[in-house]
C-alpha positions as a Markdown table, in Angstrom:
| # | Residue | x | y | z |
|---|---|---|---|---|
| 1 | Unk | 4.7 | -27.4 | 27.1 |
| 2 | Unk | 8.4 | -26.5 | 28.1 |
| 3 | Unk | 10.9 | -24.4 | 25.9 |
| 4 | Unk | 14.3 | -26.2 | 24.9 |
| 5 | Unk | 16.8 | -23.6 | 26.4 |
| 6 | Unk | 19.9 | -25.7 | 25.3 |
| 7 | Unk | 20.5 | -27.8 | 22.6 |
| 8 | Unk | 23.7 | -29.6 | 22.0 |
| 9 | Unk | 23.8 | -31.7 | 18.8 |
| 10 | Unk | 26.9 | -34.1 | 18.0 |
| 11 | Unk | 29.7 | -31.9 | 19.8 |
| 12 | Unk | 33.5 | -32.9 | 19.7 |
| 13 | Unk | 36.1 | -31.3 | 20.5 |
| 14 | Unk | 39.7 | -32.4 | 19.7 |
| 15 | Unk | 43.0 | -31.4 | 21.5 |
| 16 | Unk | 45.9 | -31.6 | 20.1 |
| 17 | Unk | 46.6 | -32.4 | 16.4 |
| 18 | Unk | 47.4 | -36.0 | 14.3 |
| 19 | Unk | 49.5 | -38.7 | 16.6 |
| 20 | Unk | 48.8 | -35.9 | 19.7 |
| 21 | Unk | 45.2 | -35.8 | 18.9 |
| 22 | Unk | 42.6 | -36.0 | 22.0 |
| 23 | Unk | 39.0 | -36.5 | 21.8 |
| 24 | Unk | 37.7 | -34.5 | 25.1 |
| 25 | Unk | 34.1 | -34.7 | 23.4 |
| 26 | Unk | 33.0 | -37.3 | 21.3 |
| 27 | Unk | 29.7 | -36.4 | 19.4 |
| 28 | Unk | 27.8 | -35.3 | 22.6 |
| 29 | Unk | 24.2 | -34.6 | 22.1 |
| 30 | Unk | 21.8 | -33.2 | 24.9 |
| 31 | Unk | 18.7 | -30.9 | 25.4 |
| 32 | Unk | 17.5 | -28.9 | 28.7 |
| 33 | Unk | 14.3 | -27.7 | 28.7 |
| 34 | Unk | 14.1 | -23.9 | 30.3 |
| 35 | Unk | 13.2 | -24.4 | 34.3 |
| 36 | Unk | 15.4 | -28.0 | 34.7 |
| 37 | Unk | 17.9 | -28.8 | 36.9 |
| 38 | Unk | 20.5 | -31.0 | 35.1 |
| 39 | Unk | 23.5 | -32.2 | 37.3 |
| 40 | Unk | 26.8 | -33.4 | 34.4 |
| 41 | Unk | 28.9 | -36.1 | 36.2 |
| 42 | Unk | 31.9 | -38.5 | 35.2 |
| 43 | Unk | 35.4 | -39.2 | 36.2 |
| 44 | Unk | 38.4 | -37.0 | 35.4 |
| 45 | Unk | 39.0 | -36.8 | 31.6 |
| 46 | Unk | 35.1 | -38.0 | 31.3 |
| 47 | Unk | 34.7 | -34.6 | 29.2 |
| 48 | Unk | 32.4 | -32.5 | 31.7 |
| 49 | Unk | 34.1 | -29.9 | 32.4 |
| 50 | Unk | 35.4 | -29.2 | 28.5 |
| 51 | Unk | 31.1 | -29.2 | 27.9 |
| 52 | Unk | 30.7 | -26.7 | 30.0 |
| 53 | Unk | 33.5 | -24.6 | 29.1 |
| 54 | Unk | 31.9 | -25.0 | 25.4 |
| 55 | Unk | 28.2 | -24.4 | 26.4 |
| 56 | Unk | 29.4 | -20.9 | 28.4 |
| 57 | Unk | 31.7 | -20.0 | 25.1 |
| 58 | Unk | 34.6 | -19.7 | 27.2 |
| 59 | Unk | 36.1 | -22.6 | 24.8 |
| 60 | Unk | 34.9 | -23.7 | 21.4 |
| 61 | Unk | 34.1 | -27.0 | 20.5 |
| 62 | Unk | 35.5 | -28.8 | 16.8 |
| 63 | Unk | 33.0 | -29.7 | 15.6 |
| 64 | Unk | 28.8 | -29.7 | 16.4 |
| 65 | Unk | 26.2 | -27.2 | 17.4 |
| 66 | Unk | 25.1 | -25.3 | 20.5 |
| 67 | Unk | 21.8 | -23.4 | 20.6 |
| 68 | Unk | 20.9 | -21.8 | 23.9 |
| 69 | Unk | 17.6 | -19.8 | 24.0 |
| 70 | Unk | 17.2 | -19.9 | 20.2 |
| 71 | Unk | 20.9 | -18.4 | 19.0 |
| 72 | Unk | 23.5 | -20.9 | 17.7 |
| 73 | Unk | 26.9 | -19.9 | 19.3 |
| 74 | Unk | 29.0 | -21.6 | 17.2 |
| 75 | Unk | 27.8 | -18.8 | 14.2 |
| 76 | Unk | 28.8 | -15.8 | 17.1 |
| 77 | Unk | 31.5 | -14.0 | 17.1 |
| 78 | Unk | 33.4 | -11.4 | 19.3 |
| 79 | Unk | 31.1 | -8.5 | 20.0 |
| 80 | Unk | 27.5 | -10.5 | 19.9 |
| 81 | Unk | 29.1 | -13.4 | 21.5 |
| 82 | Unk | 30.4 | -10.8 | 24.2 |
| 83 | Unk | 26.4 | -9.5 | 24.5 |
| 84 | Unk | 25.0 | -13.0 | 24.7 |
| 85 | Unk | 27.6 | -14.3 | 27.2 |
| 86 | Unk | 26.8 | -10.8 | 29.1 |
| 87 | Unk | 22.8 | -11.3 | 29.1 |
| 88 | Unk | 21.7 | -14.4 | 28.6 |
| 89 | Unk | 24.3 | -16.3 | 30.6 |
| 90 | Unk | 25.1 | -16.9 | 34.4 |
| 91 | Unk | 28.0 | -18.3 | 36.1 |
| 92 | Unk | 29.0 | -19.6 | 39.4 |
| 93 | Unk | 32.3 | -21.2 | 39.7 |
| 94 | Unk | 34.4 | -22.8 | 42.3 |
| 95 | Unk | 36.1 | -19.7 | 43.5 |
| 96 | Unk | 33.3 | -17.2 | 43.3 |
| 97 | Unk | 35.3 | -14.2 | 41.9 |
| 98 | Unk | 34.1 | -11.5 | 43.8 |
| 99 | Unk | 35.5 | -8.0 | 43.6 |
| 100 | Unk | 37.5 | -7.3 | 47.3 |
| 101 | Unk | 36.7 | -3.7 | 47.2 |
| 102 | Unk | 33.0 | -3.8 | 46.7 |
| 103 | Unk | 30.1 | -5.2 | 49.1 |
| 104 | Unk | 28.3 | -8.0 | 47.9 |
| 105 | Unk | 25.3 | -5.5 | 47.1 |
| 106 | Unk | 28.3 | -4.0 | 44.6 |
| 107 | Unk | 28.9 | -7.4 | 43.4 |
| 108 | Unk | 25.5 | -8.3 | 42.5 |
| 109 | Unk | 24.6 | -5.1 | 41.1 |
| 110 | Unk | 27.3 | -4.9 | 38.9 |
| 111 | Unk | 25.7 | -7.6 | 36.9 |
| 112 | Unk | 23.1 | -5.1 | 36.5 |
| 113 | Unk | 24.6 | -1.9 | 35.8 |
| 114 | Unk | 26.8 | -3.9 | 33.2 |
| 115 | Unk | 22.9 | -4.5 | 31.3 |
| 116 | Unk | 21.9 | -0.4 | 31.7 |
| 117 | Unk | 19.6 | -1.3 | 34.2 |
| 118 | Unk | 17.4 | 1.3 | 35.1 |
| 119 | Unk | 18.6 | 2.6 | 38.8 |
| 120 | Unk | 15.6 | 2.3 | 40.2 |
| 121 | Unk | 15.3 | -1.3 | 39.2 |
| 122 | Unk | 18.9 | -2.6 | 40.5 |
| 123 | Unk | 18.3 | -1.7 | 44.1 |
| 124 | Unk | 14.7 | -4.0 | 44.0 |
| 125 | Unk | 16.2 | -6.9 | 42.0 |
| 126 | Unk | 19.0 | -7.0 | 44.2 |
| 127 | Unk | 17.1 | -7.6 | 47.6 |
| 128 | Unk | 14.7 | -10.0 | 46.3 |
| 129 | Unk | 17.7 | -12.0 | 44.9 |
| 130 | Unk | 19.5 | -12.0 | 47.9 |
| 131 | Unk | 16.3 | -12.8 | 50.2 |
| 132 | Unk | 16.5 | -15.4 | 48.0 |
| 133 | Unk | 19.5 | -16.4 | 48.6 |
| 134 | Unk | 19.4 | -16.0 | 52.2 |
| 135 | Unk | 22.4 | -13.5 | 52.5 |
| 136 | Unk | 20.2 | -10.0 | 53.4 |
| 137 | Unk | 22.2 | -9.7 | 55.9 |
| 138 | Unk | 25.6 | -9.7 | 53.9 |
| 139 | Unk | 24.5 | -7.0 | 51.3 |
| 140 | Unk | 26.8 | -3.9 | 53.4 |
| 141 | Unk | 29.4 | -6.2 | 53.8 |
| 142 | Unk | 33.0 | -6.7 | 52.2 |
| 143 | Unk | 34.0 | -10.5 | 50.5 |
| 144 | Unk | 36.5 | -11.0 | 53.2 |
| 145 | Unk | 33.7 | -10.2 | 56.2 |
| 146 | Unk | 31.7 | -13.0 | 54.7 |
| 147 | Unk | 32.2 | -16.5 | 55.2 |
| 148 | Unk | 32.9 | -18.8 | 52.2 |
| 149 | Unk | 29.3 | -19.9 | 52.0 |
| 150 | Unk | 28.2 | -16.3 | 52.2 |
| 151 | Unk | 30.4 | -15.4 | 49.4 |
| 152 | Unk | 29.7 | -18.2 | 47.5 |
| 153 | Unk | 25.7 | -17.5 | 47.7 |
| 154 | Unk | 26.7 | -13.8 | 47.1 |
| 155 | Unk | 27.9 | -15.4 | 44.1 |
| 156 | Unk | 25.1 | -16.7 | 42.9 |
| 157 | Unk | 23.0 | -14.2 | 43.1 |
| 158 | Unk | 25.1 | -12.1 | 41.0 |
| 159 | Unk | 24.6 | -15.4 | 38.2 |
| 160 | Unk | 21.0 | -14.9 | 38.8 |
| 161 | Unk | 19.7 | -11.0 | 39.0 |
| 162 | Unk | 20.4 | -10.6 | 35.6 |
| 163 | Unk | 17.7 | -13.3 | 35.0 |
| 164 | Unk | 19.7 | -15.5 | 32.2 |
| 165 | Unk | 17.9 | -18.3 | 29.9 |
| 166 | Unk | 21.0 | -20.2 | 31.4 |
| 167 | Unk | 23.1 | -20.7 | 34.6 |
| 168 | Unk | 26.0 | -22.9 | 34.6 |
| 169 | Unk | 27.5 | -23.6 | 37.6 |
| 170 | Unk | 31.2 | -25.7 | 38.0 |
| 171 | Unk | 32.0 | -27.6 | 40.8 |
| 172 | Unk | 29.8 | -24.4 | 43.0 |
| 173 | Unk | 30.0 | -26.2 | 46.3 |
| 174 | Unk | 33.5 | -27.5 | 45.8 |
| 175 | Unk | 35.6 | -25.1 | 48.1 |
| 176 | Unk | 32.9 | -25.4 | 50.6 |
| 177 | Unk | 32.4 | -27.2 | 54.3 |
| 178 | Unk | 29.7 | -29.7 | 54.3 |
| 179 | Unk | 27.1 | -27.4 | 56.1 |
| 180 | Unk | 27.9 | -24.5 | 53.5 |
| 181 | Unk | 27.2 | -26.5 | 50.8 |
| 182 | Unk | 24.2 | -28.4 | 52.0 |
| 183 | Unk | 23.1 | -24.1 | 52.4 |
| 184 | Unk | 24.1 | -23.1 | 48.5 |
| 185 | Unk | 22.2 | -26.1 | 47.4 |
| 186 | Unk | 19.3 | -25.6 | 49.3 |
| 187 | Unk | 19.3 | -21.9 | 48.1 |
| 188 | Unk | 19.4 | -23.0 | 44.6 |
| 189 | Unk | 16.7 | -25.6 | 44.7 |
| 190 | Unk | 15.0 | -22.7 | 45.5 |
| 191 | Unk | 16.1 | -20.5 | 42.5 |
| 192 | Unk | 15.6 | -23.2 | 40.6 |
| 193 | Unk | 11.6 | -23.9 | 42.2 |
| 194 | Unk | 10.7 | -20.4 | 42.7 |
| 195 | Unk | 12.3 | -18.2 | 39.9 |
| 196 | Unk | 12.1 | -21.1 | 37.6 |
| 197 | Unk | 15.9 | -21.0 | 37.4 |
| 198 | Unk | 17.9 | -23.3 | 34.3 |
| 199 | Unk | 20.4 | -24.5 | 36.0 |
| 200 | Unk | 23.2 | -26.9 | 34.6 |
| 201 | Unk | 25.8 | -28.1 | 36.8 |
| 202 | Unk | 29.2 | -30.2 | 36.7 |
| 203 | Unk | 30.2 | -31.5 | 40.2 |
| 204 | Unk | 32.0 | -34.8 | 41.0 |
| 205 | Unk | 29.9 | -35.1 | 44.0 |
| 206 | Unk | 27.3 | -37.5 | 44.5 |
| 207 | Unk | 25.6 | -35.7 | 47.3 |
| 208 | Unk | 25.2 | -32.1 | 45.4 |
| 209 | Unk | 24.0 | -34.3 | 42.3 |
| 210 | Unk | 21.2 | -35.8 | 43.7 |
| 211 | Unk | 19.7 | -32.0 | 44.2 |
| 212 | Unk | 19.2 | -32.1 | 40.4 |
| 213 | Unk | 16.1 | -33.2 | 38.9 |
| 214 | Unk | 17.9 | -35.2 | 35.9 |
| 215 | Unk | 21.8 | -36.6 | 36.0 |
| 216 | Unk | 24.0 | -37.1 | 33.0 |
| 217 | Unk | 26.8 | -39.2 | 33.4 |
| 218 | Unk | 29.8 | -39.1 | 30.8 |
| 219 | Unk | 32.3 | -41.4 | 30.0 |
| 220 | Unk | 35.3 | -40.8 | 27.5 |
| 221 | Unk | 33.5 | -37.8 | 26.1 |
| 222 | Unk | 30.8 | -39.7 | 25.5 |
| 223 | Unk | 27.2 | -40.0 | 27.2 |
| 224 | Unk | 27.3 | -42.7 | 29.2 |
| 225 | Unk | 23.8 | -42.7 | 30.8 |
| 226 | Unk | 21.0 | -40.3 | 32.3 |
| 227 | Unk | 19.3 | -40.6 | 35.6 |
| 228 | Unk | 15.7 | -38.9 | 36.0 |
| 229 | Unk | 14.7 | -37.8 | 39.5 |
| 230 | Unk | 11.2 | -38.4 | 38.7 |
| 231 | Unk | 9.7 | -37.6 | 41.7 |
| 232 | Unk | 11.4 | -39.6 | 44.0 |
| 233 | Unk | 13.2 | -39.0 | 47.4 |
| 234 | Unk | 16.6 | -37.2 | 47.7 |
| 235 | Unk | 18.2 | -40.1 | 49.2 |
| 236 | Unk | 16.6 | -42.8 | 47.0 |
| 237 | Unk | 17.9 | -40.9 | 44.0 |
| 238 | Unk | 21.5 | -40.4 | 46.0 |
| 239 | Unk | 21.6 | -44.2 | 46.1 |
| 240 | Unk | 20.7 | -44.5 | 42.3 |
| 241 | Unk | 23.6 | -42.0 | 41.7 |
| 242 | Unk | 26.1 | -44.0 | 43.9 |
| 243 | Unk | 24.7 | -46.9 | 41.6 |
| 244 | Unk | 25.7 | -45.8 | 38.5 |
| 245 | Unk | 29.3 | -43.9 | 39.7 |
| 246 | Unk | 29.8 | -47.9 | 41.3 |
| 247 | Unk | 29.3 | -48.9 | 37.1 |
| 248 | Unk | 31.5 | -46.4 | 36.3 |
| 249 | Unk | 34.3 | -48.4 | 37.8 |
| 250 | Unk | 36.8 | -47.3 | 40.6 |
| 251 | Unk | 37.7 | -43.8 | 38.6 |
| 252 | Unk | 35.7 | -42.0 | 40.4 |
| 253 | Unk | 36.0 | -43.6 | 44.0 |
| 254 | Unk | 38.7 | -40.8 | 45.0 |
| 255 | Unk | 36.3 | -38.2 | 44.4 |
| 256 | Unk | 33.4 | -39.3 | 46.4 |
């Protein structure tokens, strides 16, 4: 039986006050098991980014609870929260946020250094993770010497090298061309299947979402529908996702 890595219960997020108040999340409940690869989709304003921001501790919910790896995040503050974020969460953003003055190896190793990983383990773990992501030949390069796809895979390596409980990806293919996107998605699938990485990914792109094992659709701050891949091939799953996007209406047509 898999462990539950993420449990979100009755999550509500309200921006503004009184007449100007707007509910970005309206009672969302969601659970993610260890080793799952879950996509979050929805039109602009559906609450998908707000949900990811609350789970990643970038934002605080108005009410409800978030439990990650047995820890109740909404009760954590200050240094304890910062330590949890550093040790148990991995982040992949649309902008890879690599440090320009460090090589790929140093960018990835930095995450381990912050956790005070013994130096004799750092090189091995960086090289193993780089190999999984197909960037072994980039380790000596600086970000400006790498393609956008290589930079994003380097960012993914940095996110996973610490072996976090949960990897949070926010539109990770958003700034990439189709070839680089496919390469990154293939590598994320490897991380999920071979390393057992638990991934929660927000995307507006149906092709990207078809890599996931489950896709949760949000509308107006609530869960509209969930799709499970259940062993079907990616092409079939993609077609199912498109049907749901069509159900959600023209709100998403501009981003597909």
